[in-house]
C-alpha positions as CSV (number, residue, x, y, z in Angstrom):
1,X,-17.6,-10.6,-58.8
2,X,-21.4,-11.1,-57.7
3,X,-20.0,-13.1,-54.9
4,X,-17.7,-10.5,-53.6
5,X,-20.6,-7.8,-53.7
6,X,-23.1,-10.2,-51.9
7,X,-20.4,-10.8,-49.2
8,X,-19.8,-7.1,-48.8
9,X,-23.4,-6.0,-48.5
10,X,-24.2,-8.9,-46.1
11,X,-21.1,-7.6,-43.8
12,X,-22.3,-4.1,-44.2
13,X,-25.7,-4.9,-43.0
14,X,-24.1,-6.9,-40.1
15,X,-22.3,-3.8,-39.2
16,X,-25.3,-1.3,-39.5
17,X,-28.2,-2.8,-38.0
18,X,-29.8,-5.9,-36.7
19,X,-33.4,-5.3,-37.0
20,X,-33.2,-2.1,-35.1
21,X,-36.1,-0.1,-33.4
22,X,-34.1,3.0,-32.4
23,X,-33.1,11.4,-22.7
24,X,-36.8,11.0,-21.5
25,X,-39.5,12.0,-23.6
26,X,-42.1,11.6,-20.8
27,X,-41.6,15.4,-19.7
28,X,-43.8,17.0,-22.2
29,X,-43.5,20.5,-20.8
30,X,-39.6,20.2,-21.2
31,X,-40.0,19.2,-24.6
32,X,-41.6,22.2,-25.6
33,X,-38.8,24.2,-23.7
34,X,-36.0,22.8,-25.7
35,X,-35.2,20.7,-22.7
36,X,-34.0,23.5,-20.7
37,X,-36.1,23.1,-17.7
38,X,-34.0,21.2,-15.3
39,X,-34.3,23.9,-12.7
40,X,-38.1,24.4,-13.6
41,X,-39.7,20.9,-13.6
42,X,-41.7,20.0,-10.7
43,X,-44.2,17.6,-9.1
44,X,-44.7,14.4,-10.9
45,X,-42.8,15.6,-14.0
46,X,-39.7,16.0,-12.0
47,X,-39.8,12.0,-11.9
48,X,-38.3,12.3,-15.4
49,X,-35.9,15.1,-15.3
50,X,-34.9,16.0,-11.6
51,X,-35.8,14.2,-8.6
52,X,-35.0,17.3,-6.2
53,X,-38.2,19.1,-7.6
54,X,-40.7,16.6,-6.5
55,X,-42.4,19.0,-4.8
56,X,-45.6,21.0,-6.2
57,X,-48.2,23.4,-4.8
58,X,-50.8,20.6,-4.1
59,X,-50.6,17.6,-1.9
60,X,-50.3,15.0,-4.8
61,X,-49.7,15.1,-8.6
62,X,-50.6,12.4,-11.3
63,X,-49.6,12.0,-14.8
64,X,-52.0,10.1,-17.0
65,X,-50.0,8.2,-19.5
66,X,-47.7,11.1,-20.9
67,X,-46.4,10.0,-24.3
68,X,-43.7,11.3,-26.4
69,X,-42.0,10.2,-29.6
70,X,-39.1,11.2,-31.8
71,X,-37.4,10.0,-35.1
72,X,-35.2,11.2,-37.8
73,X,-31.7,11.3,-39.2
74,X,-29.0,13.5,-40.0
75,X,-28.5,12.5,-43.8
76,X,-31.7,13.3,-45.8
77,X,-34.5,16.0,-45.3
78,X,-38.0,14.7,-46.1
79,X,-37.9,16.6,-49.2
80,X,-34.5,15.1,-50.4
81,X,-35.9,11.5,-49.3
82,X,-38.7,12.0,-51.6
83,X,-36.6,13.3,-54.4
84,X,-33.9,10.6,-54.2
85,X,-36.4,7.5,-53.5
86,X,-40.0,8.8,-54.4
87,X,-39.2,8.1,-58.4
88,X,-40.4,10.2,-61.0
89,X,-44.2,10.1,-62.2
90,X,-44.4,9.7,-66.1
91,X,-46.9,11.1,-68.4
92,X,-48.9,7.8,-68.0
93,X,-49.0,8.3,-64.4
94,X,-46.6,5.5,-63.6
95,X,-43.7,6.0,-61.2
96,X,-40.1,5.4,-62.2
97,X,-37.0,5.1,-60.5
98,X,-35.1,8.4,-60.9
99,X,-31.9,8.5,-62.9
100,X,-29.0,10.8,-61.5
101,X,-26.4,12.4,-63.6
102,X,-22.7,12.3,-62.1
103,X,-23.2,15.6,-60.1
104,X,-26.4,14.3,-58.7
105,X,-25.0,11.0,-57.8
106,X,-21.9,12.4,-56.2
107,X,-24.2,14.7,-54.0
108,X,-26.3,11.6,-52.9
109,X,-23.4,9.4,-52.2
110,X,-21.5,12.3,-49.9
111,X,-24.5,11.9,-47.6
112,X,-23.3,8.4,-46.8
113,X,-20.0,9.5,-45.5
114,X,-21.3,10.1,-41.9
115,X,-24.8,10.1,-40.5
116,X,-27.0,9.2,-37.6
117,X,-30.5,7.4,-37.6
118,X,-32.2,7.6,-34.2
119,X,-35.6,7.1,-32.9
120,X,-37.3,6.9,-29.2
121,X,-40.7,6.4,-27.7
122,X,-41.4,7.0,-24.2
123,X,-44.5,6.3,-22.0
124,X,-45.4,6.3,-18.4
125,X,-48.6,4.2,-17.8
126,X,-48.5,5.5,-14.3
127,X,-46.6,8.3,-12.3
128,X,-47.6,10.0,-9.1
129,X,-45.7,12.4,-7.0
130,X,-47.0,12.9,-3.2
131,X,-46.0,15.6,-0.5
132,X,-45.1,13.6,2.8
133,X,-44.7,16.7,5.0
134,X,-43.8,20.3,4.6
135,X,-40.2,19.4,3.8
136,X,-40.2,16.0,2.1
137,X,-41.9,14.5,-1.1
138,X,-42.0,10.9,-2.7
139,X,-42.8,9.5,-6.2
140,X,-43.6,6.5,-7.8
141,X,-43.4,5.7,-11.8
142,X,-43.5,2.8,-13.9
143,X,-41.9,3.8,-17.5
144,X,-41.5,2.3,-20.6
145,X,-39.0,3.2,-23.4
146,X,-37.9,1.8,-26.8
147,X,-34.6,3.8,-28.3
148,X,-32.3,3.2,-31.3
149,X,-29.3,4.8,-32.8
150,X,-27.3,3.7,-35.7
151,X,-24.3,5.3,-37.3
152,X,-23.4,4.7,-40.8
153,X,-20.0,3.3,-41.4
154,X,-17.3,5.0,-43.4
155,X,-17.0,3.5,-46.7
156,X,-21.0,3.0,-47.3
157,X,-20.7,5.5,-50.0
158,X,-18.1,3.4,-52.0
159,X,-20.3,0.4,-51.6
160,X,-23.6,2.3,-52.4
161,X,-21.9,3.4,-55.6
162,X,-21.5,-0.2,-57.0
163,X,-18.3,-1.7,-55.6
164,X,-16.7,-3.6,-58.5
165,X,-13.6,-4.8,-56.6
166,X,-11.0,-3.0,-58.5
167,X,-10.1,-0.6,-55.4
168,X,-9.6,-1.2,-51.6
169,X,-12.5,-1.0,-49.5
170,X,-12.8,-0.1,-45.9
171,X,-16.0,-0.2,-44.0
172,X,-15.4,1.2,-40.2
173,X,-16.7,3.3,-37.6
174,X,-20.4,2.2,-38.0
175,X,-21.9,1.4,-34.8
176,X,-25.7,0.4,-33.7
177,X,-27.8,0.3,-30.5
178,X,-31.3,-0.4,-30.0
179,X,-33.3,-1.5,-26.7
180,X,-36.4,-1.8,-25.0
181,X,-37.1,-2.0,-21.1
182,X,-39.8,-1.3,-18.8
183,X,-38.7,0.7,-15.3
184,X,-40.1,0.8,-11.8
185,X,-38.9,4.0,-10.2
186,X,-39.0,5.2,-6.5
187,X,-38.2,8.7,-6.0
188,X,-37.8,11.0,-2.8
189,X,-37.0,14.6,-2.4
190,X,-36.1,16.6,0.9
191,X,-35.9,20.3,1.8
192,X,-32.3,20.6,3.4
193,X,-31.9,23.9,3.9
194,X,-34.2,27.4,4.5
195,X,-37.7,27.8,3.6
196,X,-40.8,26.8,5.1
197,X,-42.2,24.9,2.1
198,X,-40.7,22.5,-0.5
199,X,-40.7,25.0,-3.3
200,X,-40.7,28.7,-1.5
201,X,-41.0,30.5,-4.7
202,X,-41.8,33.6,-2.8
203,X,-39.0,33.2,-0.2
204,X,-36.2,35.8,-0.1
205,X,-33.7,33.3,1.6
206,X,-32.0,30.5,-0.2
207,X,-33.8,27.2,-0.2
208,X,-31.9,23.9,-1.0
209,X,-33.8,20.9,-2.4
210,X,-32.2,17.4,-3.0
211,X,-33.6,14.2,-4.1
212,X,-32.9,10.6,-5.5
213,X,-34.5,8.0,-7.6
214,X,-33.9,4.3,-7.6
215,X,-35.0,2.0,-10.5
216,X,-35.5,-1.8,-11.3
217,X,-35.5,-2.5,-14.8
218,X,-36.9,-5.4,-16.9
219,X,-35.1,-5.6,-20.1
220,X,-37.4,-6.5,-23.2
221,X,-35.0,-6.5,-25.9
222,X,-31.5,-5.3,-27.1
223,X,-29.4,-5.2,-30.1
224,X,-26.0,-4.0,-30.2
225,X,-23.1,-3.7,-32.5
226,X,-20.2,-1.7,-31.4
227,X,-18.0,0.7,-33.7
228,X,-14.9,-1.8,-33.4
229,X,-16.6,-3.8,-36.2
230,X,-14.7,-3.4,-39.5
231,X,-14.7,-5.0,-43.0
232,X,-11.7,-4.8,-45.6
233,X,-11.4,-5.8,-49.0
234,X,-7.7,-5.6,-50.7
235,X,-7.5,-6.6,-54.5
236,X,-4.2,-7.5,-55.9
237,X,-2.8,-9.2,-58.8
238,X,-1.2,-12.7,-58.1
239,X,2.2,-13.5,-59.0
240,X,2.0,-14.8,-62.6
241,X,-0.8,-12.7,-63.8
242,X,-1.1,-9.1,-64.9
243,X,-5.0,-8.4,-65.1
244,X,-6.4,-11.3,-62.6
245,X,-6.9,-9.9,-59.4
246,X,-7.4,-11.8,-56.0
247,X,-9.0,-10.1,-52.8
248,X,-7.6,-10.2,-49.4
249,X,-11.0,-10.0,-46.9
250,X,-10.8,-9.3,-43.4
251,X,-14.1,-9.3,-41.3
252,X,-14.5,-8.4,-37.7
253,X,-17.9,-8.2,-36.5
254,X,-19.8,-8.8,-33.1
255,X,-23.6,-8.1,-32.8
256,X,-25.1,-9.1,-29.4
257,X,-28.9,-9.7,-29.0
258,X,-31.2,-10.8,-26.4
259,X,-35.0,-10.9,-26.3
260,X,-35.4,-12.1,-30.0
261,X,-37.3,-15.3,-31.2
262,X,-36.8,-16.6,-34.8
263,X,-36.1,-13.8,-37.3
264,X,-35.2,-11.6,-34.9
265,X,-39.0,-10.8,-33.7
266,X,-39.1,-9.1,-30.3
267,X,-39.9,-12.4,-28.2
268,X,-40.4,-10.5,-24.8
269,X,-42.9,-8.1,-26.4
270,X,-45.0,-11.1,-27.7
271,X,-44.7,-13.5,-24.7
272,X,-44.3,-11.1,-21.7
273,X,-40.9,-12.4,-20.8
274,X,-37.8,-10.7,-19.7
275,X,-34.6,-10.9,-21.3
276,X,-32.6,-9.0,-18.6
277,X,-32.6,-7.1,-15.4
278,X,-31.1,-4.1,-14.1
279,X,-30.9,-1.2,-11.8
280,X,-30.3,2.6,-12.0
281,X,-30.4,5.8,-10.2
282,X,-30.9,9.3,-10.7
283,X,-29.8,12.4,-8.2
284,X,-30.5,15.9,-8.3
285,X,-30.1,19.0,-6.3
286,X,-32.0,22.5,-6.7
287,X,-31.1,25.9,-5.1
288,X,-33.9,28.2,-5.1
289,X,-32.1,31.9,-4.2
290,X,-35.4,33.7,-4.4
291,X,-35.4,37.5,-4.9
292,X,-37.0,39.7,-7.2
293,X,-36.7,37.2,-10.2
294,X,-36.8,33.9,-8.1
295,X,-33.6,32.9,-9.8
296,X,-33.2,29.1,-9.5
297,X,-30.2,26.8,-10.2
298,X,-30.4,22.7,-10.6
299,X,-27.9,19.9,-11.6
300,X,-29.4,16.5,-12.2
301,X,-27.6,13.0,-13.1
302,X,-30.1,10.7,-15.0
303,X,-30.1,7.1,-15.7
304,X,-26.7,5.8,-14.1
305,X,-26.7,2.2,-14.1
306,X,-26.9,-1.1,-16.6
307,X,-28.9,-3.8,-17.7
308,X,-27.6,-7.4,-17.5
309,X,-28.8,-9.3,-20.6
310,X,-28.9,-13.1,-21.2
311,X,-28.9,-13.4,-25.2
312,X,-26.8,-14.2,-28.1
313,X,-23.5,-13.0,-29.5
314,X,-23.3,-13.2,-33.1
315,X,-19.5,-13.2,-34.5
316,X,-17.9,-13.1,-37.9
317,X,-14.1,-13.4,-38.0
318,X,-12.8,-13.8,-41.5
319,X,-9.2,-13.7,-42.8
320,X,-9.6,-14.9,-46.5
321,X,-8.5,-14.9,-49.7
322,X,-10.9,-14.9,-52.8
323,X,-9.3,-16.0,-55.8
324,X,-10.5,-15.0,-59.1
325,X,-10.0,-18.2,-61.1
326,X,-11.3,-20.6,-58.0
327,X,-14.8,-21.9,-57.8
328,X,-16.6,-20.3,-54.5
329,X,-18.3,-23.5,-52.9
330,X,-21.1,-23.5,-50.2
331,X,-18.3,-24.5,-47.7
332,X,-16.2,-21.4,-48.7
333,X,-19.4,-19.0,-48.2
334,X,-20.3,-20.4,-44.8
335,X,-16.8,-19.0,-43.4
336,X,-18.8,-15.7,-43.9
337,X,-21.9,-16.8,-41.9
338,X,-22.1,-15.4,-38.3
339,X,-21.3,-18.0,-35.4
340,X,-24.0,-17.4,-32.7
341,X,-23.1,-18.5,-29.1
342,X,-25.2,-17.8,-25.9
343,X,-23.9,-14.9,-23.7
344,X,-24.1,-12.9,-20.7
345,X,-23.3,-9.3,-21.3
346,X,-24.7,-5.9,-19.9
347,X,-25.1,-2.3,-21.5
348,X,-25.3,0.9,-19.8
349,X,-28.3,3.2,-19.6
350,X,-28.2,6.3,-21.3
351,X,-26.7,8.2,-18.7
352,X,-26.4,12.1,-18.9
353,X,-26.0,15.3,-16.7
354,X,-28.2,18.5,-16.7
355,X,-27.2,21.4,-15.3
356,X,-29.4,24.6,-15.7
357,X,-31.0,27.6,-14.3
358,X,-34.0,30.0,-14.7
359,X,-35.6,33.5,-13.7
360,X,-39.0,35.1,-13.5
361,X,-39.7,38.2,-14.9
362,X,-43.0,39.7,-13.8
363,X,-44.9,42.6,-15.4
364,X,-42.5,42.4,-18.5
365,X,-45.2,41.4,-20.8
366,X,-48.5,42.4,-18.8
367,X,-49.3,42.9,-15.3
368,X,-51.3,39.5,-14.9
369,X,-48.4,37.2,-16.6
370,X,-45.1,36.4,-15.3
371,X,-42.2,35.4,-18.2
372,X,-40.0,32.4,-17.1
373,X,-36.6,32.2,-18.8
374,X,-34.3,29.3,-18.5
375,X,-31.1,27.6,-19.9
376,X,-29.4,24.6,-19.6
377,X,-26.1,22.5,-20.4
378,X,-26.5,18.6,-21.2
379,X,-23.6,16.5,-21.3
380,X,-24.2,12.6,-22.3
381,X,-21.8,10.0,-21.3
382,X,-22.3,7.2,-23.8
383,X,-24.2,6.7,-27.2
384,X,-26.6,4.0,-25.8
385,X,-30.0,4.2,-27.5
386,X,-31.1,8.0,-28.5
387,X,-28.4,9.3,-26.1
388,X,-25.3,11.1,-27.4
389,X,-21.9,12.2,-26.1
390,X,-22.2,15.6,-28.1
391,X,-23.0,18.3,-25.6
392,X,-26.4,20.0,-25.9
393,X,-26.8,23.7,-24.9
394,X,-30.8,24.7,-24.7
395,X,-32.8,27.8,-23.8
396,X,-36.4,28.3,-23.3
397,X,-39.2,30.6,-22.3
398,X,-42.7,30.2,-20.8
399,X,-45.4,32.7,-20.5
400,X,-48.0,31.8,-18.0
401,X,-51.4,30.9,-18.6
402,X,-53.9,34.2,-18.6
403,X,-57.5,33.1,-18.2
404,X,-58.5,30.9,-21.0
405,X,-55.2,31.7,-22.8
406,X,-53.1,29.2,-22.6
407,X,-49.6,29.0,-21.1
408,X,-47.1,29.5,-24.2
409,X,-43.7,27.8,-24.3
410,X,-40.9,28.1,-26.8
411,X,-37.1,26.8,-26.9
412,X,-34.3,26.1,-28.7
413,X,-31.4,23.6,-28.6
414,X,-28.2,23.0,-30.4
415,X,-25.9,19.8,-30.2
416,X,-27.1,16.3,-28.9
417,X,-28.0,13.8,-31.5
418,X,-30.6,16.3,-33.2
419,X,-28.4,19.4,-33.7
420,X,-30.1,22.4,-34.1
421,X,-33.9,23.0,-33.5
422,X,-36.9,25.0,-32.3
423,X,-39.4,23.8,-30.1
424,X,-42.9,25.0,-28.8
425,X,-46.0,23.9,-26.7
426,X,-49.1,24.9,-25.1
427,X,-50.5,24.3,-21.7
428,X,-54.1,24.6,-20.3
429,X,-55.1,24.5,-16.6
430,X,-58.6,23.5,-16.1
431,X,-60.5,23.7,-12.9
432,X,-57.1,24.6,-11.1
433,X,-56.3,20.9,-11.0
434,X,-56.2,19.6,-14.6
435,X,-53.2,20.4,-17.0
436,X,-53.4,19.2,-20.7
437,X,-50.1,19.8,-22.2
438,X,-48.9,19.2,-25.8
439,X,-45.3,19.7,-27.4
440,X,-43.7,19.8,-30.7
441,X,-39.9,19.2,-30.1
442,X,-39.2,20.5,-33.4
443,X,-41.1,23.1,-35.4
444,X,-39.3,22.3,-38.8
445,X,-42.0,19.7,-39.9
446,X,-44.8,22.6,-39.5
447,X,-42.9,25.7,-40.8
448,X,-40.7,23.6,-43.7
449,X,-41.9,20.0,-43.9
450,X,-39.4,19.2,-46.9
451,X,-36.5,20.5,-44.7
452,X,-37.3,18.3,-41.8
453,X,-34.9,15.8,-40.8
454,X,-36.4,15.1,-37.4
455,X,-40.0,14.7,-36.1
456,X,-40.9,14.9,-32.3
457,X,-43.9,15.3,-30.5
458,X,-45.7,14.5,-27.1
459,X,-49.0,15.1,-25.0
460,X,-50.0,14.4,-21.4
461,X,-52.6,15.0,-18.8
462,X,-51.4,16.0,-15.1
463,X,-53.8,16.1,-12.2
464,X,-52.9,18.0,-9.1
465,X,-54.7,17.3,-6.0
């Protein structure tokens, strides 16, 4: 029986993760606005959200290493993780494992029926947007990202409960994706209709800007386990026996990796090598209708492309019967070991479509501050990295800076990989050219830490010339 449990545990680990490390989080102002800013992002920030909006008020804008990160899961809050896994402190100060009664155990196991674990870290060591003339702009960015996304397979709860081999077991639907890459991006935008300047916020006539980005990508590492992976165990009583059981075992598992050395350490990070190359593009359009509220509508298609990898495909394909009365030999166990073969494969970039609009209301709060209101719909086209095919709706508001009082931003979203969340941030403009921005992508860790399931934050410095 121990052999059965060991094999099932190994197979589940193969389905769920292979040393996994988990939309762009380089756009720090967007993070604080619930990512509803596809129509309002501008200048160098537009490199990460909508290339049609590269124009800004100055001649050039430079981002100095924006950094954003996100991590979390849909199964356990921080308080629940501490309850289930933090143990119980005894009267002598020692920490012992918590013992669960039947009700607590069932509540714990129910969390494993479905769930997602995800993480993402984005940084842009260098990014700049420059005005070429009155109607066109260009930009360049070097971007580094690490993302992961693991979905817990169905059947994990049954295994975690202590599978004894007396009932059928089916582990299906789990998937995992993790990658890291460095991208080099060239962007261009142009006003193609109306206006006398790129943004033309004060214009009463419509202004249409379009833009596009081309990206060359160096893949650092990837690990990918598709949802088609399955494990099933069906116990049965063989002919001539009444209490003895045999087990029919079927395993189909494929995990593709590239950029790893011994013990699945990320070789490319250590050696500076490249495990794959790829290309991608972004495209966007923004229509400024002007008028009293400077109404704006935008759409952007981001991260369309793929990375071709030179790596290894690890497969386990087993159709086996484990006999209760037979001795398991090393040769028998070897059938459950993955077979590694060199492979060339490709993975898609986390492609998504953003559609949104915004309006500006003057004199609503005060005579010296304007309030910008925005909304957005985002649709992901795959579950690569921290991307999701679950639609996302977002809304944000921004109260412009007044003297030393910073710009105040707040947003909310529902859907996507994180579900529902509130976000907020601050922004200062110093000496009319240097912007300091801070964002919390979710406020729950601040307002109610024990209820938090996601942590997201970012900061950046922007210089406008």
